[in-house]
Rosetta silent file (secondary structure, phi, psi, omega in degrees, C-alpha in Angstrom):
SEQUENCE: XXXXXXXXXXXXXXXXXXXXXXXXXXXXXXXXXXXXXXXXXXXXXXXXXXXXXXXXXXXXXXXXXXXXXXXXXXXXXXXXXXXXXXXXXXXXXXXXXXXXXXXXXXXXXXXXXXXXXXXXXXXXXXXXXXXXXXXXXXXXXXXXXXXXXXXXXXXXXXXXXXXXXXXXXXXXXXXXXXXXXXXXXXXXXXXXXXXXXXXXXXXXX
SCORE:     score description
SCORE:     0.000 S_00000001
   1 L     0.000  134.218 -179.874   37.183  -35.432   62.269 S_00000001
   2 L   -81.614  130.261 -179.160   35.161  -36.684   65.234 S_00000001
   3 L   -96.067  145.344  175.912   32.092  -38.560   64.245 S_00000001
   4 L   -99.013   15.750 -176.623   28.770  -38.573   66.160 S_00000001
   5 L   -59.558  -30.913 -176.154   27.743  -41.898   64.664 S_00000001
   6 L   -83.497   -6.380 -178.905   28.109  -43.683   67.990 S_00000001
   7 L   -89.537  115.079 -174.410   25.816  -41.264   69.827 S_00000001
   8 H   -53.267  -31.983 -176.055   22.233  -42.605   69.950 S_00000001
   9 H   -68.233  -15.865  179.730   20.692  -39.103   69.856 S_00000001
  10 H   -92.748   -7.172 -171.075   22.119  -38.628   66.379 S_00000001
  11 L   -90.901  131.760  171.107   20.796  -41.834   64.945 S_00000001
  12 L   -74.272  143.959 -179.084   17.722  -42.064   62.675 S_00000001
  13 H   -60.322  -38.918 -178.873   15.338  -44.793   63.628 S_00000001
  14 H   -69.332  -30.305  174.928   15.400  -46.343   60.184 S_00000001
  15 H   -65.276  -41.337  177.945   19.188  -46.460   60.284 S_00000001
  16 H   -63.846  -39.849  177.692   19.119  -48.370   63.553 S_00000001
  17 H   -63.577  -45.795  177.988   16.517  -50.708   62.037 S_00000001
  18 H   -62.271  -38.240 -177.687   18.572  -51.306   58.939 S_00000001
  19 H   -60.613  -26.589 -177.497   21.688  -52.056   60.999 S_00000001
  20 L   -68.286  -18.912 -175.421   19.885  -55.011   62.577 S_00000001
  21 L  -111.093   16.229  179.347   19.829  -56.736   59.161 S_00000001
  22 L  -110.016  131.455  179.391   23.497  -56.095   58.218 S_00000001
  23 L   -84.554  151.270 -179.468   26.173  -58.714   59.026 S_00000001
  24 L   -63.045  131.849  178.345   29.489  -57.821   60.544 S_00000001
  25 L    80.930    0.787 -176.079   32.170  -57.112   58.007 S_00000001
  26 L   -68.177  155.554  178.213   29.844  -57.211   55.038 S_00000001
  27 E   -95.023  121.366 -165.610   30.613  -55.137   51.930 S_00000001
  28 E  -124.106  136.220  171.817   27.777  -52.606   51.667 S_00000001
  29 E  -111.801  117.523 -179.975   26.614  -50.135   48.983 S_00000001
  30 E  -100.843  107.450 -174.995   24.469  -47.301   50.413 S_00000001
  31 E   -93.622  124.170 -172.584   22.541  -45.809   47.519 S_00000001
  32 L    75.941   48.246 -170.155   21.386  -42.255   48.148 S_00000001
  33 L   -75.512   -4.115  178.485   23.692  -42.084   51.204 S_00000001
  34 L    56.429 -128.307 -178.723   23.139  -38.365   51.868 S_00000001
  35 L   -89.117    7.836  172.532   25.693  -37.089   54.375 S_00000001
  36 L    89.048   12.242 -177.862   26.870  -40.608   55.264 S_00000001
  37 H   -60.234  -43.324  178.779   25.231  -41.055   58.668 S_00000001
  38 H   -64.528  -43.137  179.445   24.227  -44.640   57.979 S_00000001
  39 H   -61.069  -42.146  175.731   27.623  -45.539   56.602 S_00000001
  40 H   -58.171  -44.699  177.687   29.213  -44.112   59.751 S_00000001
  41 H   -60.738  -48.503 -175.807   26.957  -46.180   61.933 S_00000001
  42 H   -66.672  -39.430  176.938   27.566  -49.429   60.066 S_00000001
  43 H   -65.923  -40.024 -179.448   31.306  -48.880   60.032 S_00000001
  44 H   -70.922  -38.068 -171.631   31.483  -48.056   63.691 S_00000001
  45 H   -99.857  -30.557 -173.179   29.269  -50.866   64.972 S_00000001
  46 H  -120.231   -1.742  178.668   29.633  -53.624   62.387 S_00000001
  47 L    56.943   36.652 -179.052   32.974  -52.928   60.733 S_00000001
  48 L   -73.427  161.690  169.311   31.392  -53.079   57.331 S_00000001
  49 E  -100.998   97.629 -169.608   33.228  -52.026   54.136 S_00000001
  50 E   -99.909  138.105  173.289   30.852  -49.275   53.087 S_00000001
  51 E  -128.450  142.392  179.524   30.661  -47.449   49.767 S_00000001
  52 E  -119.680  149.804  173.177   28.189  -44.716   48.993 S_00000001
  53 E  -122.580  122.368 -178.906   26.431  -43.387   45.873 S_00000001
  54 E  -142.062  137.276 -172.805   24.957  -39.902   46.234 S_00000001
  55 L   -84.024  -30.089 -176.788   23.500  -37.546   43.666 S_00000001
  56 L   -85.743  136.980  179.286   23.996  -34.212   45.508 S_00000001
  57 H   -65.485  -33.662 -179.439   27.410  -32.535   45.556 S_00000001
  58 H   -69.209  -36.971  177.316   26.810  -31.228   49.111 S_00000001
  59 H   -64.758  -44.679  178.013   26.129  -34.781   50.308 S_00000001
  60 H   -59.091  -45.827 -177.711   29.259  -36.096   48.610 S_00000001
  61 H   -63.206  -41.426 -177.630   31.325  -33.267   50.110 S_00000001
  62 H   -69.222  -36.656  174.530   30.069  -33.992   53.645 S_00000001
  63 H   -63.974  -45.401  179.743   30.846  -37.721   53.234 S_00000001
  64 H   -64.672  -33.587  174.756   34.336  -37.036   52.007 S_00000001
  65 H   -64.031  -26.157  177.197   34.924  -34.673   54.884 S_00000001
  66 L   -87.874   -4.078 -179.856   34.153  -37.539   57.209 S_00000001
  67 L    86.622   18.200  179.953   36.623  -39.825   55.390 S_00000001
  68 L   -87.670  153.949  179.862   33.885  -41.949   53.824 S_00000001
  69 L   -92.023  110.788 -175.873   34.157  -43.645   50.423 S_00000001
  70 E  -147.034  148.678  175.071   31.490  -42.121   48.187 S_00000001
  71 E  -126.828  151.510  176.706   31.058  -41.255   44.514 S_00000001
  72 E   -85.355  131.361 -179.970   28.626  -38.788   42.984 S_00000001
  73 L  -174.860  166.830 -178.731   26.073  -40.380   40.744 S_00000001
  74 L  -109.760  113.700 -175.040   22.426  -40.899   39.913 S_00000001
  75 H   -60.813  -28.422  179.100   21.093  -44.321   40.861 S_00000001
  76 H   -65.239  -23.133 -173.976   18.427  -44.010   38.160 S_00000001
  77 H  -123.131  -27.304 -165.462   21.188  -43.964   35.537 S_00000001
  78 H  -101.580   -6.283 -175.756   24.584  -45.037   36.929 S_00000001
  79 H   -67.048  -27.151  179.248   24.097  -48.430   38.559 S_00000001
  80 H   -57.358  -18.570 -177.544   24.861  -50.418   35.391 S_00000001
  81 H   -73.986  -18.990 -179.198   28.613  -49.522   35.802 S_00000001
  82 L   -79.385  137.766 -179.488   28.762  -51.736   38.913 S_00000001
  83 L   -74.546  163.619  173.519   29.750  -55.398   38.289 S_00000001
  84 L   -61.130  138.272  174.858   27.614  -58.385   39.316 S_00000001
  85 L    56.907   35.893  177.628   27.885  -59.415   42.963 S_00000001
  86 L   -70.021  -24.644 -177.694   30.156  -56.443   43.770 S_00000001
  87 E  -134.173  157.847  174.747   28.607  -56.130   47.231 S_00000001
  88 E   -76.786  -37.906 -175.417   27.063  -58.301   49.929 S_00000001
  89 E  -141.005  139.910  170.370   24.234  -55.843   50.620 S_00000001
  90 E  -116.665  141.094 -173.097   22.740  -52.844   48.864 S_00000001
  91 E  -124.644  133.759  171.460   20.755  -50.304   50.880 S_00000001
  92 E  -121.181   91.853 -178.531   17.982  -47.854   49.948 S_00000001
  93 E   -93.657  101.716 -177.174   17.299  -45.797   53.069 S_00000001
  94 L    51.488   44.291 -176.430   14.229  -43.571   52.419 S_00000001
  95 L  -121.730  -33.111 -171.507   15.444  -43.310   48.831 S_00000001
  96 H   -60.323  -33.617 -176.772   13.268  -45.596   46.684 S_00000001
  97 H   -78.109   -8.759 -179.805   10.258  -43.222   46.722 S_00000001
  98 H   -92.582   -9.303 -170.100   12.476  -40.371   45.415 S_00000001
  99 L   -88.003  148.887  178.259   13.593  -42.217   42.268 S_00000001
 100 L   -73.170  -34.153 -175.392   12.345  -41.781   38.715 S_00000001
 101 L  -132.343   67.311 -175.201   12.679  -45.531   37.974 S_00000001
 102 H   -58.462  -36.770  179.858   12.427  -47.524   41.228 S_00000001
 103 H   -62.737  -46.117 -179.321   11.742  -50.836   39.523 S_00000001
 104 H   -64.785  -36.797  178.418   14.845  -50.459   37.331 S_00000001
 105 H   -64.515  -46.939  178.269   16.955  -49.467   40.347 S_00000001
 106 H   -65.175  -33.602  177.932   15.884  -52.505   42.314 S_00000001
 107 H   -66.875  -40.458  177.868   16.531  -54.785   39.401 S_00000001
 108 H   -65.067  -43.224 -177.607   20.050  -53.413   39.095 S_00000001
 109 H   -65.423  -32.033 -179.306   20.693  -53.715   42.824 S_00000001
 110 H   -70.523  -21.184  174.565   19.555  -57.359   42.803 S_00000001
 111 H   -81.608  -36.836 -172.126   22.343  -57.939   40.247 S_00000001
 112 H   -77.433  -33.426 -177.973   24.924  -55.998   42.219 S_00000001
 113 E  -142.522  146.259 -179.833   24.156  -57.613   45.615 S_00000001
 114 E   -76.429  -15.023  179.918   22.322  -60.769   46.719 S_00000001
 115 E  -131.387  137.204  179.576   20.557  -58.851   49.524 S_00000001
 116 E  -123.957  131.179  175.550   18.741  -55.507   49.394 S_00000001
 117 E  -116.860  124.782 -175.811   17.556  -53.576   52.472 S_00000001
 118 E  -127.993  130.445  173.767   14.936  -50.889   51.810 S_00000001
 119 E  -117.717  146.006 -179.434   13.275  -48.468   54.166 S_00000001
 120 E  -164.242  164.986  175.947   10.413  -46.136   53.165 S_00000001
 121 E   -79.264  135.618 -176.396    7.277  -44.281   54.364 S_00000001
 122 L  -101.122  109.292  179.126    4.161  -46.448   54.219 S_00000001
 123 L   -80.771    6.765  175.860    1.170  -44.636   52.763 S_00000001
 124 L   -93.443    0.441 -179.451   -1.040  -47.625   53.692 S_00000001
 125 L   -59.379  146.267 -173.866   -1.007  -46.534   57.363 S_00000001
 126 H   -61.241  -30.287  176.820   -4.423  -46.133   58.877 S_00000001
 127 H   -65.344  -38.973  176.116   -3.900  -42.416   59.629 S_00000001
 128 H   -64.501  -43.501 -179.721   -3.157  -41.813   55.946 S_00000001
 129 H   -65.132  -41.079 -179.439   -6.276  -43.687   54.900 S_00000001
 130 H   -65.638  -42.113  177.523   -8.366  -41.788   57.411 S_00000001
 131 H   -61.597  -43.092  179.746   -6.929  -38.415   56.368 S_00000001
 132 H   -64.687  -39.442 -177.595   -7.655  -39.200   52.706 S_00000001
 133 H   -68.460  -42.801 -172.607  -11.209  -40.330   53.537 S_00000001
 134 H   -88.232  -25.428 -178.098  -12.010  -37.220   55.646 S_00000001
 135 H  -110.067  -20.461 -178.681  -10.184  -34.428   53.766 S_00000001
 136 L    76.815   14.571 -177.802  -10.084  -35.806   50.221 S_00000001
 137 L  -130.053  141.835  179.851   -6.391  -34.911   50.027 S_00000001
 138 L   -73.552  124.756  179.140   -3.327  -37.156   50.011 S_00000001
 139 L   -67.908  160.593 -176.791   -1.224  -36.753   53.188 S_00000001
 140 L   -96.505  -18.384  176.842    2.433  -35.945   52.769 S_00000001
 141 L    47.639   66.342  175.382    3.949  -38.157   55.455 S_00000001
 142 L    97.371   -8.411  176.855    7.036  -36.179   56.386 S_00000001
 143 L   -96.949  131.314 -178.726    7.140  -33.852   53.367 S_00000001
 144 L   -79.801  -17.326 -175.765    6.616  -30.175   54.129 S_00000001
 145 L   -97.284  169.525  179.028    5.575  -29.311   50.587 S_00000001
 146 L   -73.625  172.275 -174.849    2.430  -30.088   48.618 S_00000001
 147 L   -61.450  -24.549 -174.028    2.105  -33.150   46.396 S_00000001
 148 L   -95.566    0.773 -176.625    3.172  -31.201   43.273 S_00000001
 149 L   -69.509  158.836  179.801    6.349  -29.701   44.772 S_00000001
 150 L   -61.669  131.234  178.886    9.746  -30.482   43.323 S_00000001
 151 L    86.669   10.098 -179.417   11.035  -33.766   44.720 S_00000001
 152 L   -58.797  143.523 -174.764    7.561  -34.972   45.757 S_00000001
 153 L   -78.803  153.378  168.209    7.669  -38.601   46.774 S_00000001
 154 L   -71.446  126.995 -179.165    6.148  -41.585   45.013 S_00000001
 155 L   -88.172  114.853  179.338    3.253  -42.563   47.111 S_00000001
 156 L  -142.047  161.564  177.535    3.238  -46.310   47.815 S_00000001
 157 L  -108.007  166.719  174.905    2.185  -48.694   50.539 S_00000001
 158 H   -54.114  -40.147 -178.268    3.912  -51.671   52.080 S_00000001
 159 H   -68.477  -42.016  176.141    1.638  -53.867   49.985 S_00000001
 160 H   -55.550  -43.229 -176.411    2.523  -51.911   46.802 S_00000001
 161 H   -69.844  -38.348  174.599    6.219  -52.527   47.499 S_00000001
 162 H   -58.845  -43.858  176.250    5.600  -56.221   48.153 S_00000001
 163 H   -60.210  -43.101  179.093    3.837  -56.461   44.776 S_00000001
 164 H   -61.503  -45.618  179.312    6.774  -54.794   43.090 S_00000001
 165 H   -58.036  -40.551 -179.379    9.235  -57.225   44.714 S_00000001
 166 H   -66.909  -39.286  177.907    7.171  -60.130   43.424 S_00000001
 167 H   -62.163  -33.323 -177.042    7.188  -58.672   39.874 S_00000001
 168 L   -92.957   10.493 -178.520   10.987  -58.445   40.022 S_00000001
 169 L    57.120   40.620  173.115   11.376  -62.032   41.370 S_00000001
 170 E  -105.661  135.314 -179.250   12.685  -60.766   44.733 S_00000001
 171 E   -92.621  131.265  172.212   11.866  -62.670   47.877 S_00000001
 172 E   -82.135  109.136 -179.128   10.891  -60.740   51.028 S_00000001
 173 E   -97.303  -18.544  174.810   12.865  -62.464   53.755 S_00000001
 174 E  -147.492  139.894  172.112   12.177  -59.859   56.425 S_00000001
 175 E  -141.165  122.596 -171.927    9.521  -57.156   56.811 S_00000001
 176 E  -138.351  152.776  171.510    9.527  -54.917   59.872 S_00000001
 177 E   -86.489  144.230  175.925    8.059  -51.786   61.321 S_00000001
 178 E  -100.416  114.313 -178.232   10.308  -48.932   62.246 S_00000001
 179 E  -141.848  113.485 -176.520    9.299  -47.681   65.663 S_00000001
 180 L    61.498 -122.639 -174.633   11.680  -45.712   67.809 S_00000001
 181 L  -101.931    3.380 -172.694   14.974  -47.589   67.890 S_00000001
 182 E  -124.638  156.707  172.814   13.721  -51.034   66.964 S_00000001
 183 E  -120.117  115.816 -177.081   12.425  -52.927   63.963 S_00000001
 184 E  -102.189  123.872 -178.421    9.821  -55.500   64.944 S_00000001
 185 E   -66.552  141.820 -174.488    9.071  -58.244   62.477 S_00000001
 186 L  -152.830  169.244  174.174    5.412  -58.390   61.599 S_00000001
 187 L   -72.438  154.720 -177.419    2.969  -59.693   59.030 S_00000001
 188 H   -64.769  -41.094 -179.015    2.588  -57.673   55.829 S_00000001
 189 H   -66.746  -37.455  176.846   -1.056  -56.848   56.422 S_00000001
 190 H   -65.137  -44.203  176.268   -0.290  -55.633   59.945 S_00000001
 191 H   -57.954  -44.980 -174.453    2.602  -53.518   58.644 S_00000001
 192 H   -62.435  -32.830 -179.988    0.448  -52.039   55.935 S_00000001
 193 H   -87.166  -37.693 -160.083   -2.168  -50.836   58.451 S_00000001
 194 H  -113.980   -6.575 -174.639   -0.128  -49.929   61.511 S_00000001
 195 L  -113.329  121.002  179.439    3.380  -48.820   60.419 S_00000001
 196 L   -73.900  -32.351  176.335    4.239  -45.313   59.248 S_00000001
 197 E  -132.475  144.592 -175.159    7.721  -46.465   58.227 S_00000001
 198 E  -136.559  155.688  173.690    8.866  -49.916   57.210 S_00000001
 199 E  -129.533  134.890 -179.835   12.005  -51.787   56.302 S_00000001
 200 E  -117.706  142.641  173.479   12.108  -54.750   53.900 S_00000001
 201 E  -113.804  119.609 -175.730   14.949  -57.227   53.395 S_00000001
 202 E  -115.007  146.775  170.585   14.881  -58.693   49.848 S_00000001
 203 E  -133.089  146.011  177.602   16.854  -61.490   48.277 S_00000001
 204 E   -74.736  149.232 -177.853   16.911  -62.546   44.624 S_00000001
 205 L   -81.636    0.000    0.000   15.446  -65.866   43.809 S_00000001
């Protein structure tokens, strides 16, 4: 099957940003890998050894149709089966805010891999703050449904995530804004105010 992973028009901005923090040939676990677009990109450009974990059967089927290595499972429950240091990098690409137990998932991933790369929507962005101030309602940031809809995201800011990392004894080695095709390193306070989407690179202490 012909993959479109190499075509820039098919790449998500956060996938391109994440790729900048992955080393060539690394062993990667993509948690919540969806249809495998990020795995395709990393294999094509960096020759990584990628494995995926995906909860939806449709996502698993699409990955398998592309020849990707993926298993069906729920990260909130199934990560303990992975051995310590099984991977070089674990990735959560717009996944952490969908989880029932994000702290537990991050704790498990820090055991499975020495480096974790996480991207998510930042509800600390100034437009979100202004919208909340002027309307009295929490913006959805990319979600078409109301806050109470099934699958509603956990609302957190870049600072919230940094606080969680500190609680879990994870060091933030990189923090960057996702803008277009690039991830620009920035200070946490700047990210929290100005970036709608962010990517963090964490390492265990």
